[in-house]
VEXPA-324260 format. One record per atom (N, C-alpha, C, O, CB): residue number from 1; residue in one letter; x, z negated, y negated. Coordinates in steps of 0.001 Angstrom, whole numbers. Atoms other than C-alpha are relative to their C-alpha. Glycine has a CB too. Layout:
NODE     k   r         u         w         v
NODE   NUM   a         X         Z         Y
...
This chain:
NODE     k   r         u         w         v
NODE     1   v     -1074      -480      -159
NODE     1   v    -11152     -4121     -1823
NODE     1   v       141       237      1519
NODE     1   v       -99      -388      2552
NODE     1   v       937      -793      -623
NODE     2   p       339      -701     -1653
NODE     2   p    -10658     -1536       864
NODE     2   p       912      -941      1187
NODE     2   p      1857     -1723      1081
NODE     2   p       705      2019       111
NODE     3   h     -1015       607     -1337
NODE     3   h     -9335     -2700      4253
NODE     3   h       153      1019       440
NODE     3   h      -862      1714       405
NODE     3   h      -456     -1036      1179
NODE     4   i       198      -268      -657
NODE     4   i     -7845      -609      6118
NODE     4   i      1274      -748      1354
NODE     4   i      2065     -1688      1278
NODE     4   i      -303      1202      -472
NODE     5   t      -696       574     -1324
NODE     5   t     -6096     -1298      9532
NODE     5   t      1364      1399      1402
NODE     5   t      1510      2424      2068
NODE     5   t     -1891      -597      1018
NODE     6   v     -1012     -1441      -776
NODE     6   v     -3298       503     11275
NODE     6   v       923     -1002      1086
NODE     6   v      1388     -2139      1010
NODE     6   v      1441      1137     -1513
NODE     7   e      -832       717     -1386
NODE     7   e     -1553      -138     14786
NODE     7   e      1847       564      -300
NODE     7   e      2367      1528      -862
NODE     7   e      -856       925      1994
NODE     8   e     -1485       -42       -88
NODE     8   e      2281      -745     15305
NODE     8   e       657      1070      -146
NODE     8   e      1557      1323      -947
NODE     8   e       429      -394      1040
NODE     9   e      -672     -1096      -790
NODE     9   e      3018      2222     16956
NODE     9   e      -308      1218     -1074
NODE     9   e       178      2322      -828
NODE     9   e      -698       243      1703
NODE    10   d       228     -1168       911
NODE    10   d      1915      4478     14128
NODE    10   d      1255      -324      -906
NODE    10   d      1501       653     -1613
NODE    10   d     -1597        52      -839
NODE    11   g     -1492      -381       371
NODE    11   g      5265      3812     12703
NODE    11   g       -90       130     -2181
NODE    11   g       799      -294     -2920
NODE    11   g       439      2061      1102
NODE    12   e       194      -370      1783
NODE    12   e      4048      4801      8401
NODE    12   e     -1729      -295      -167
NODE    12   e     -2588       -62       684
NODE    12   e       481      2148      -517
NODE    13   i       927      -262       596
NODE    13   i      1208      4217      6344
NODE    13   i       240       363      -876
NODE    13   i      1250       -12     -1472
NODE    13   i      -664      -603       -98
NODE    14   r        89      -599       803
NODE    14   r       230      6402      4026
NODE    14   r     -1486      -264     -1196
NODE    14   r     -2645       142     -1108
NODE    14   r       212      1115       724
NODE    15   l      1550       403       757
NODE    15   l     -2317      5132      1318
NODE    15   l       135      1027     -1659
NODE    15   l      1055      1283     -2437
NODE    15   l      -111     -2343      -428
NODE    16   l       271     -1410      1162
NODE    16   l     -3797      7876     -1429
NODE    16   l      -271     -1070      -763
NODE    16   l      -867     -2094      -431
NODE    16   l     -1358      1443       145
NODE    17   v       732       317      1111
NODE    17   v     -4086      6928     -4895
NODE    17   v      -636       432      -866
NODE    17   v       -71      -111     -1814
NODE    17   v       367      -371      -464
NODE    18   i       435      -540       747
NODE    18   i     -6120      8628     -7035
NODE    18   i      -486      -856     -1523
NODE    18   i      -812     -2000     -1839
NODE    18   i      -836       596       769
NODE    19   r      -331       241      1261
NODE    19   r     -6085      8925    -10522
NODE    19   r     -1447      -247      -562
NODE    19   r     -1912      -306       577
NODE    19   r       867      1169      -663
NODE    20   a       950       596       321
NODE    20   a     -9599      7886    -12206
NODE    20   a        17       245     -1627
NODE    20   a      1062       127     -2266
NODE    20   a        61     -1374       568
NODE    21   q       509      -426      1422
NODE    21   q    -11325      8902    -15856
NODE    21   q       916       653      -321
NODE    21   q      1879       153      -903
NODE    21   q      -323      -966     -1056
NODE    22   g      -757      -543       877
NODE    22   g     -9755     11793    -16652
NODE    22   g      1809       227       701
NODE    22   g      2606      -286      1486
NODE    22   g      -211     -1049     -1350
NODE    23   l     -1199      -615      -503
NODE    23   l     -6898     13767    -16400
NODE    23   l       695       563     -1044
NODE    23   l       974      1762     -1055
NODE    23   l      -234       978       995
NODE    24   l      -734      -899      1383
NODE    24   l     -5080     14258    -19950
NODE    24   l      1335     -1292      -184
NODE    24   l      1366     -2343       456
NODE    24   l     -1441       212     -1937
NODE    25   g     -1437       997        70
NODE    25   g     -1549     12298    -20981
NODE    25   g       583      -642      1357
NODE    25   g       242      -285      2484
NODE    25   g      -313     -1380      -973
NODE    26   r      -727      -319     -1269
NODE    26   r       698     10966    -18653
NODE    26   r      -621     -2310       717
NODE    26   r      -879     -3349       108
NODE    26   r      2589       668      -530
NODE    27   v       340      1673      -931
NODE    27   v      -219      7223    -16126
NODE    27   v       881      -617       -73
NODE    27   v      1439      -659     -1170
NODE    27   v      -262      -154      1550
NODE    28   t      -734       904      -893
NODE    28   t      1835      5086    -14413
NODE    28   t      -452     -1525       192
NODE    28   t     -1018     -2339      -538
NODE    28   t      1353        -8      -487
NODE    29   a      1143      1257      -399
NODE    29   a       788      2277    -12390
NODE    29   a      1622      -533       644
NODE    29   a      2431       242      1153
NODE    29   a     -1874       380      1422
NODE    30   e      -781       411     -1254
NODE    30   e      3419      -316    -10685
NODE    30   e      -536       -53      1103
NODE    30   e     -1719       288      1115
NODE    30   e       508     -1099       -38
NODE    31   f      1128       290     -1102
NODE    31   f      2437     -1131     -7032
NODE    31   f      1704     -1084       923
NODE    31   f      2918      -938       780
NODE    31   f     -1022      2123      1128
NODE    32   r      -799       484      -549
NODE    32   r      4155     -3616     -4751
NODE    32   r     -1307      -413      1435
NODE    32   r     -2538      -433      1400
NODE    32   r       888     -1137     -1024
NODE    33   t       380       642      -940
NODE    33   t      3575     -4984     -1101
NODE    33   t       215     -2112      -431
NODE    33   t      1232     -2694      -809
NODE    33   t       985       801      1314
NODE    34   v       -41      1556      -350
NODE    34   v      2399     -9240      -898
NODE    34   v      -321      -260      1611
NODE    34   v     -1420        12      2096
NODE    34   v     -1211      -848      -971
NODE    35   s       466      1194     -1123
NODE    35   s      2698    -11247      2593
NODE    35   s      -859      -502      -396
NODE    35   s      -896     -1037     -1504
NODE    35   s       803     -1076       391
NODE    36   l       958       950       -28
NODE    36   l      -787    -12616      3701
NODE    36   l       840      -767      1027
NODE    36   l      1642     -1685       858
NODE    36   l     -1554       462       353
NODE    37   t      -303       550     -1704
NODE    37   t      -141    -13162      7793
NODE    37   t      1188      1057       541
NODE    37   t      2007       849      1436
NODE    37   t     -1694       199      1243
NODE    38   a     -1341      -757      -129
NODE    38   a      2260    -10441      7839
NODE    38   a      1145      -485     -1429
NODE    38   a      1107      -879     -2594
NODE    38   a      -450      1894       -39
NODE    39   f     -1788       332       306
NODE    39   f      6152    -10888      7208
NODE    39   f       325      1720      -116
NODE    39   f       -44      2648       604
NODE    39   f      1168     -1056      1745
NODE    40   s     -1043      -995      -257
NODE    40   s      8505     -8207      5923
NODE    40   s      1020      -653       240
NODE    40   s      1065     -1767      -284
NODE    40   s       277       926      -972
NODE    41   p       114      -988      -331
NODE    41   p     10812     -7356      7518
NODE    41   p      -688       273      1230
NODE    41   p      -987      1423      1553
NODE    41   p       964       363       -98
NODE    42   e       395        40     -1280
NODE    42   e      9435     -8241     10808
NODE    42   e     -1160       654       355
NODE    42   e     -1093      1033      1525
NODE    42   e       -93     -1160       358
NODE    43   d       790      -702      -117
NODE    43   d      6148     -6521     10578
NODE    43   d      -181       655      -780
NODE    43   d     -1312      1078      -541
NODE    43   d      -715      -327       260
NODE    44   y      -402     -1140      1270
NODE    44   y      6723     -4260      7620
NODE    44   y       768      -266     -1183
NODE    44   y      1044     -1356     -1686
NODE    44   y     -1169       500      -654
NODE    45   q     -1394      -143      1156
NODE    45   q      9195     -3197      4905
NODE    45   q      -794      -518     -1619
NODE    45   q     -1945      -448     -2050
NODE    45   q       737      2211      -137
NODE    46   n       120       611      1249
NODE    46   n      8746     -4512      1841
NODE    46   n      -375      1200     -1026
NODE    46   n       473      2069      -830
NODE    46   n      1374      -794      -373
NODE    47   v       -92     -1254       888
NODE    47   v      7573     -1637     -1069
NODE    47   v        60      -626     -1662
NODE    47   v      -415     -1745     -1851
NODE    47   v     -1520      1108       318
NODE    48   a       409      -230      1525
NODE    48   a      7618     -1527     -5026
NODE    48   a       378      1009      -484
NODE    48   a      1112      1673       248
NODE    48   a       393      -867      -896
NODE    49   g       516     -1031      1036
NODE    49   g      7269       912     -7521
NODE    49   g      -607       -56      -656
NODE    49   g     -1345     -1008      -912
NODE    49   g      -393       784       148
NODE    50   t       540      -291       896
NODE    50   t      6245      2665     -9864
NODE    50   t      -495      1932       -32
NODE    50   t       328      2836      -176
NODE    50   t       964      -631     -1017
NODE    51   l       787     -1050      -124
NODE    51   l      3446      5845     -9594
NODE    51   l       385       379     -1237
NODE    51   l       861      -416     -2048
NODE    51   l     -1438      -147       332
NODE    52   e      -223      -936      1254
NODE    52   e      3877      8380    -12309
NODE    52   e     -1007      1140       169
NODE    52   e      -782      2067       948
NODE    52   e      1597       628      -105
NODE    53   f       914     -1441        15
NODE    53   f       642     10871    -13027
NODE    53   f      1007       553     -1418
NODE    53   f      1598      -143     -2243
NODE    53   f     -2251      -243      -382
NODE    54   q       369      -774       529
NODE    54   q      1209     13475    -14881
NODE    54   q      -909       753      -499
NODE    54   q     -1724      1147       335
NODE    54   q       288       206       217
NODE    55   p      1292      -777        98
NODE    55   p     -1233     15525    -17071
NODE    55   p      -392       833       813
NODE    55   p       344      1820       833
NODE    55   p      -106       627      -946
NODE    56   g       818      -692     -1008
NODE    56   g     -3484     17104    -14398
NODE    56   g       -57      -277      1242
NODE    56   g      -954       122      1984
NODE    56   g       230      1102        56
NODE    57   e      -119       764      -687
NODE    57   e     -2209     15158    -12030
NODE    57   e      -755      -989       567
NODE    57   e      -612     -1995      -127
NODE    57   e       618      -240      -320
NODE    58   r       651       365      -694
NODE    58   r     -4718     13491     -9385
NODE    58   r       293     -1052       873
NODE    58   r      -390     -2068      1001
NODE    58   r      -288       811       383
NODE    59   y       384       843     -1423
NODE    59   y     -3474     11941     -6315
NODE    59   y      1850      -553      -172
NODE    59   y      2601        55      -935
NODE    59   y      -674      1317      1934
NODE    60   k     -1057       472      -162
NODE    60   k      -190      9967     -5666
NODE    60   k        46      -521      1707
NODE    60   k     -1080      -399      2191
NODE    60   k       155     -1032     -1139
NODE    61   y       -43      -149      -885
NODE    61   y       733      9150     -2248
NODE    61   y      1068     -1796      -281
NODE    61   y      1943     -2019     -1117
NODE    61   y       350      1614       518
NODE    62   i     -1040      1374      -793
NODE    62   i      2375      5221      -866
NODE    62   i       659      -403      1471
NODE    62   i        -9      -549      2495
NODE    62   i      -758     -1150       -62
NODE    63   f      -585       -93     -1568
NODE    63   f      4450      4824      2119
NODE    63   f       203     -1139        88
NODE    63   f       372     -1708      -990
NODE    63   f      1267       825       444
NODE    64   i      -246       644      -601
NODE    64   i      4982      2170      4099
NODE    64   i       406      -310      1866
NODE    64   i      -442      -404      2754
NODE    64   i      -671      -324      -561
NODE    65   n      -813       231     -1119
NODE    65   n      7276      1554      7210
NODE    65   n      -945     -1105       649
NODE    65   n     -1259     -2120        28
NODE    65   n      1605      -456      -366
NODE    66   i       625      1172      -512
NODE    66   i      5335      -488      9497
NODE    66   i      1386      -674      1674
NODE    66   i      1639       233      2467
NODE    66   i     -2045       721       578
NODE    67   t      -584       839     -1015
NODE    67   t      7698     -2808     12368
NODE    67   t      -559        -4      1284
NODE    67   t     -1430      -794      1650
NODE    67   t         9     -1243      -393
NODE    68   d       705      -178     -1231
NODE    68   d      6904     -1806     15525
NODE    68   d      1034      -500       917
NODE    68   d      2239      -315       745
NODE    68   d      -505      1489       302
NODE    69   n     -1361       838      -264
NODE    69   n      8562     -4047     18087
NODE    69   n     -1063      -165      1968
NODE    69   n     -1865       729      2237
NODE    69   n       412     -2110     -1563
NODE    70   s      -153        56     -1560
NODE    70   s      7774     -4912     22180
NODE    70   s     -1131      -946       -91
NODE    70   s     -2088      -507       546
NODE    70   s      1560      -540       815
NODE    71   i       167      1905       382
NODE    71   i      6236     -8902     21146
NODE    71   i     -2119      1086      -523
NODE    71   i     -2537      1897     -1350
NODE    71   i      1874     -1249     -2393
NODE    72   p      1327       132       554
NODE    72   p      2179     -8868     21414
NODE    72   p      -428      -725     -1403
NODE    72   p       239     -1498     -2091
NODE    72   p      -648      -630       970
NODE    73   e        63       985      1503
NODE    73   e       669    -10197     18352
NODE    73   e     -1735       -35      -623
NODE    73   e     -2468       932      -416
NODE    73   e      1229       956     -1510
NODE    74   l      1095      -228       647
NODE    74   l     -2517    -10897     16529
NODE    74   l      -383       818     -1213
NODE    74   l       309       956     -2222
NODE    74   l      -270      -943      -182
NODE    75   e       663      -757      1542
NODE    75   e     -4378     -8964     13931
NODE    75   e      1164      -999      -955
NODE    75   e      1234     -2207      -730
NODE    75   e     -2326      -444      -486
NODE    76   k      -179       646      1112
NODE    76   k     -2075     -9880     10692
NODE    76   k      -140      1361     -1344
NODE    76   k      -551      2519     -1418
NODE    76   k      1566      -871       185
NODE    77   s       553      -709      1294
NODE    77   s     -2143     -8837      7162
NODE    77   s      1123        78     -1145
NODE    77   s      2096      -675     -1103
NODE    77   s     -1334      -855      -606
NODE    78   f      -438       -80      1248
NODE    78   f      -736     -7848      3865
NODE    78   f      -508      1026     -1083
NODE    78   f     -1109      2049      -755
NODE    78   f      1219       136       162
NODE    79   k       659      -726       725
NODE    79   k     -1574     -6493       489
NODE    79   k       797      1356       151
NODE    79   k      1629      1713       985
NODE    79   k      -168      -600     -1352
NODE    80   v      -929      -882      1284
NODE    80   v      -617     -3374     -2191
NODE    80   v     -1054      -511     -1113
NODE    80   v     -2281      -597     -1163
NODE    80   v       144      2169       136
NODE    81   e      -235       504      1447
NODE    81   e      -704     -4592     -5343
NODE    81   e       135      1324      -906
NODE    81   e      1255      1824     -1019
NODE    81   e      1441      -993      -112
NODE    82   l      -195      -760      1001
NODE    82   l     -1681     -1818     -8019
NODE    82   l         0      -987     -1278
NODE    82   l      -565     -2080     -1323
NODE    82   l     -1030      1110        11
NODE    83   l        65       728      1037
NODE    83   l      -904     -2847    -11491
NODE    83   l       364      1009     -1349
NODE    83   l      1327      1751     -1540
NODE    83   l       948     -1231       256
NODE    84   n       306     -1426       443
NODE    84   n     -1984      -701    -14086
NODE    84   n      1338      -851     -1837
NODE    84   n      2066     -1831     -1993
NODE    84   n     -2644       597      -218
NODE    85   l      -837       239      1470
NODE    85   l       -97     -1025    -17947
NODE    85   l      -930     -1337      -829
NODE    85   l      -525     -2431     -1223
NODE    85   l       -51      1789     -1170
NODE    86   e       812      1224       895
NODE    86   e     -3105     -3019    -19723
NODE    86   e       131      -600      1439
NODE    86   e      -326       301      2143
NODE    86   e     -1870       242      -909
NODE    87   g      -348      1492      -863
NODE    87   g     -2328     -5934    -16758
NODE    87   g     -1463       213       803
NODE    87   g     -1738      -856      1349
NODE    87   g       183     -1862     -1174
NODE    88   g       620       -85      -940
NODE    88   g     -5454     -4611    -14753
NODE    88   g       231       191      1080
NODE    88   g       818      1272      1120
NODE    88   g      -529       461      -130
NODE    89   v       112       -25     -1596
NODE    89   v     -5471     -4931    -10789
NODE    89   v      -471       650      1320
NODE    89   v     -1457       101      1811
NODE    89   v      -394      -689       157
NODE    90   c      1010      -614     -1269
NODE    90   c     -6486     -2684     -7574
NODE    90   c       541      -864      1272
NODE    90   c      1342     -1601       697
NODE    90   c       228      1964       347
NODE    91   e      -658       196     -1056
NODE    91   e     -5248     -4007     -4238
NODE    91   e     -1119       481      1369
NODE    91   e     -2331       487      1587
NODE    91   e       527     -1586       -85
NODE    92   f       688       380     -1525
NODE    92   f     -5661     -3498      -571
NODE    92   f       285      -386       483
NODE    92   f      1513      -363       557
NODE    92   f      -307       440       823
NODE    93   l      -796        82     -1549
NODE    93   l     -5301     -4758      2342
NODE    93   l      -465        68       972
NODE    93   l     -1657        92      1277
NODE    93   l       595      -952       363
NODE    94   v      -301      -658      -724
NODE    94   v     -4000     -3966      5023
NODE    94   v       540      -599      1602
NODE    94   v      1564     -1281      1561
NODE    94   v       745       644      -767
NODE    95   r       667       823      -960
NODE    95   r     -4567     -5234      8544
NODE    95   r      1363      1432      1086
NODE    95   r      1354      2662      1071
NODE    95   r     -2438       -58        56
NODE    96   a      -298      -778      -549
NODE    96   a     -1736     -4275     11128
NODE    96   a       384      -803      1293
NODE    96   a       769     -1939      1017
NODE    96   a       806       774      -700
NODE    97   g      -440       699      -401
NODE    97   g      -921     -5360     14719
NODE    97   g     -1183       459      1309
NODE    97   g     -2206      1124      1147
NODE    97   g       250     -1257      -844
NODE    98   d      1026      -626     -1754
NODE    98   d     -2605     -4868     19083
NODE    98   d     -1052      -821      -325
NODE    98   d     -1052     -1944      -830
NODE    98   d       707      -471      2046
NODE    99   e       950      1118       483
NODE    99   e     -5699     -5939     18711
NODE    99   e      -524       452      1896
NODE    99   e     -1456      -143      2437
NODE    99   e     -1365       318     -1891
């Protein structure tokens, strides 16, 4: 599982999703954020949706807003799950907070 570390001051993270195993046909994948030790809306803004890759399209982004506040905190994390039509799951672990 890839890990990405961000600072609250970043305000937004952009996760690159790359289509693999060919570029023919249309591919869709659902995505959603899942709280671990970070929670929405105190630490980040929960998102869910669908990515739609058209034939020949390889790259899409998922944007997630990170909540910035003046309270010093330990590292917190949430994950982003990608769910495809066959039911397979890929996930990213995101860590946010002051270090």
